[in-house]
N, C-alpha and C positions, 0 to 999 in steps of 0.2 A: 386704400386696397381695394374696397368694395367697388368703387367707381371704377378702376383700372379693369378688374374682373368684368365687370358689367358691360364695360366698353368694348372689351376684346371680344366677348361673348356675342355682341351685338355685330361688330365686325364680321365675326365669322359666319353668323348666320345670315346677314345681308349679302355678303360675298358669295356663299353658297347658292343663294336664291339667285342673284344676279347671273352668276356661271350658269345655273339651269336654265333660265330664260333664253339667254344669249348664246347657247353652245348651238355647234353645228352638227353634233352626233344627236344619235336617236336615245330615247329614254332606255332603251336596254342596253346601248353601249354605255351610256352613263354609269349605270347601275353596275355595269363591269368594273369600268374605271374606278368608281368609288369603293367597290368592294375589295379591289385590288390595292388601292391606297389604304385602305383601312386594315388590311391583312399586313401590308408591309409597315404601317406604323404601329400596329399592336405587336408586331415582331421585333422593331428597333426598341420600342418602349420596354419590353420583356428584356430585351439584351442589356438596356442600360440598368434595369432593376438588377438583374444578375450580376452586374459588374459591381454593382455599388453593394450588395451583399458580400461579394467576395473582397471588396477592398475593406469593408467593416470587419469581416474576418480576418483578414491579413493585419490590420491594425489593433485588433484584440490580441491576436498571436505575439505580434511584437511587442505590445504592451506587457503581456504576462513573460515573456521571454527576457526582456529588460529589467523587469523587477526581480526575476530569479538571480539574472547576472550582477544586478545591484547588491542584493543580498549576500550571495556567495562573495562578491569583491570584498563587501565590508567584513564579512566575517573572516575572511583571509589577511586583510589589512591589520584588524584588532589582534589576530594572532600573531603576526609578524611583529607588531607593536609590543605585544606583551613579551614575546622570546626576544625582542631587542631588549626589553627592560631588564628582565633576568639575566641576560647574558652581559651587560653592561654594569649591573650593580656591583660586583666583584671589582670590576676596574675603577670605578667611581669611588669605591671604598677606599681602593689604594691610592688612587690619586689624591683623596682627601688626606689619607695619613701621610704622605710624603708631603703634601702642602702643610700639614700642621707639623712636622719634623722639620722641614726648611724653616719655618716660621719661628720655631722653638731655638734652632740653630742660630738664626739671624739675631735672635733677642739675647742669645747666650753671647754671640761675638760682639754685638754692641755693647753689651754689659762689659764683657772683657776688655774692649777699647778703653771705655769711659774709667775703667778701675785702673788701667795702666797710666803711670805718672810719665 
């Protein structure tokens, strides 16, 4: 990483020197072009920085909202499950009682059939 950075920096400096030596413009014109380029680049860098900050804020907002929705959803699901258990309990008890009654009647019928000659 260090070598890439050093190579890039060297290339920029050498390219700048070469451009200044071989340019057909005067020094004043070069200064104006360079200043305009630096101003434009600074503006674009600031714009990108602002957009990255906006993106970070949006991601944080989305994360907070999804956590809130997830918590609310889990609470609702737990309440629905609890309500269902409460509502189903009497029905399950009646089903169990009827199953026991049927089992008892089957046993009685089987016993009466086995006792019949």
